VOPAGU-2260 file (C-alpha; in pm, 1 decimal, decimal comma):
REM VOPAGU-2260
SITE   aa  ch    i         X         Y         Z
SITE  MET   A    0    9408,9   12532,8   22654,2
SITE  LYS   A    1    9310,9   12294,5   22405,4
SITE  TYR   A    2    9515,9   12231,4   22104,9
SITE  GLY   A    3    9376,2   12137,1   21775,2
SITE  THR   A    4    9420,1   12152,4   21397,2
SITE  HIS   A    5    9289,6   12455,5   21231,2
SITE  ARG   A    6    9005,8   12335,9   21010,0
SITE  ASP   A    7    8934,0   12610,9   20779,7
SITE  TRP   A    8    8960,9   12471,3   20433,5
SITE  GLN   A    9    8796,4   12738,2   20247,3
SITE  PRO   A   10    9014,5   13008,5   20043,5
SITE  GLU   A   11    9031,1   13333,9   20227,4
SITE  ASN   A   12    8875,5   13503,2   19916,2
SITE  PRO   A   13    8657,4   13273,8   19697,9
SITE  SER   A   14    8596,2   13527,9   19453,1
SITE  ARG   A   15    8959,8   13547,8   19379,0
SITE  ARG   A   16    8956,4   13264,2   19137,5
SITE  GLY   A   17    8711,2   13424,5   18900,1
SITE  ARG   A   18    8458,1   13259,1   18680,9
SITE  SER   A   19    8692,8   13044,5   18469,2
SITE  ASN   A   20    8829,9   12729,0   18637,1
SITE  PHE   A   21    9052,4   12651,0   18353,3
SITE  ASP   A   22    9386,2   12538,4   18515,5
SITE  TYR   A   23    9700,4   12338,2   18430,6
SITE  THR   A   24    9519,9   12008,7   18503,9
SITE  THR   A   25    9235,8   12096,1   18227,7
SITE  ALA   A   26    9497,0   12227,7   17990,9
SITE  LEU   A   27    9714,0   11904,4   18006,5
SITE  GLY   A   28    9399,5   11687,9   17980,6
SITE  SER   A   29    9286,4   11893,7   17671,8
SITE  LEU   A   30    9628,6   11863,2   17520,5
SITE  ALA   A   31    9646,6   11468,2   17594,5
SITE  ALA   A   32    9318,7   11422,3   17431,1
SITE  ALA   A   33    9433,8   11643,0   17130,8
SITE  LEU   A   34    9723,9   11446,9   17096,4
SITE  LEU   A   35    9554,9   11101,4   17089,6
SITE  VAL   A   36    9297,3   11211,1   16847,2
SITE  TYR   A   37    9587,2   11344,1   16615,9
SITE  ILE   A   38    9761,1   11025,0   16650,0
SITE  ILE   A   39    9431,3   10791,2   16605,4
SITE  TYR   A   40    9331,0   11008,7   16249,6
SITE  HIS   A   41    9666,2   11124,9   16110,4
SITE  ILE   A   42    9930,0   10873,0   16217,9
SITE  TYR   A   43    9758,3   10545,7   16257,1
SITE  PRO   A   44    9642,8   10512,9   15888,5
SITE  LEU   A   45    9994,8   10563,4   15794,4
SITE  VAL   A   46   10130,7   10299,0   16006,3
SITE  SER   A   47    9883,1   10048,3   15910,8
SITE  GLN   A   48    9932,7   10102,4   15549,4
SITE  GLY   A   49   10323,7   10049,4   15610,5
SITE  LEU   A   50   10395,4   10396,4   15488,0
SITE  LEU   A   51   10597,4   10515,0   15824,3
SITE  TRP   A   52   10787,5   10183,5   15896,0
């Protein structure tokens, strides 16, 4: 008998994930982008005017 690796890379049930591909990576990226926008538009002007430090 020839030994080899199992090459089934497809998930068992492809419809199991549903229509939405929103996962933790997407949530973390969105949160990081929102934080960056918040810093640029709210905190950076205060720092540049010397009001925060």
